[in-house]
N, C-alpha and C positions, 0 to 999 in steps of 0.2 A: 762817419759813424752816425746813426739815427740816435735821437733822444728817446728814452724809454716812454715819454709821454706821447711819442708820435707811433710808436709801435704796438704799444699795449691795446689801443682800441682795434687796429687790424687784428692781431692775434684773437682776442676776445670775440670779434665779429667770425671769426674762422670756426673758434670752437662752439661758439653758440650754432652754428650751422650744421653740427654734427648731431644727428639725431638721439644718438645714446647719451651724448653728453650736455645737450643743451639744457634738459630740465634741472639736470644738478648744478650745472653753472649759474644758470638763472635764479635758482633757488638760494644759492650760496650768495650772490651778488645783490638780491632783492632788496634787504634793507637800505643799501647804498644807493641803489638806483631809483627808489621811490621815498625813500625816508622811513623812519622807523615807525611813525604812528599808522601810516597807511600799510606798510609790512605786517603788521600784526592783525590787520583785517583783510589782507589779500595774498594770495600766493600763485606763483606761476606754475602751471601744471603740464603745459605743451609747447612746442614750438615747431611749426610745419609750414614749410613754404613759405616762411616770412611771417606769419601769423602766430602771434602770442597769446595763448589761452590763459586767461588769468581767473582764478576761481575767488569770490568775493563772498565773506561771510554772511551777510544778511541782506535781505531785499532793500531795505533803507538804503546801505552803502552802494549797492549794485546802481540803484536810481542816481544817486549823486555822481558816482565816477562815470555812468554813460556819457554825459556831455563833456566829460574831462578826458576820455581816451586818447584824444589825438596829442593832448599835451603831456600825457603819461607815455605814450610812444616815443615823443622826442625826447623826453627825459631818460628813457631807456637808450635810445639811440646815442645820446651825449657820450655814453660810456662805450657801447658796443660797437658805435660806428654808425655814421648816416646810411639809412637804407636797409640796415639788417632787420629791423622789425618794420613790416611794411603794414601791418595791422594789429589791432589788440582786440580781442574778442572776449567780453566779460561775461562770465557764467556764474549762477549761483552755486555755492558750495553745499553739496548733498548734506542733508541733516541726518546725524546718527538716529535709527529708531530705538 
């Protein structure tokens, strides 16, 4: 019988690949995946074809995170399973008018 720690990443990866479930699953897991401080300034908004799109609240944070996107991808894949997220696309969150 498999240990839950070996089964959960595969299950999460399968769920994350479902177009209708991925945004909800990633939003729910986001604070655990990236940490509370970063999750307060970012949010996953789409996951398509292995690319995770993440909205960032301010231009300054966007500039800070761009060089760290590979490390962010690795952190997400530590939970979802290696190869689940192939790229992270950072975008500036639209500001309310």
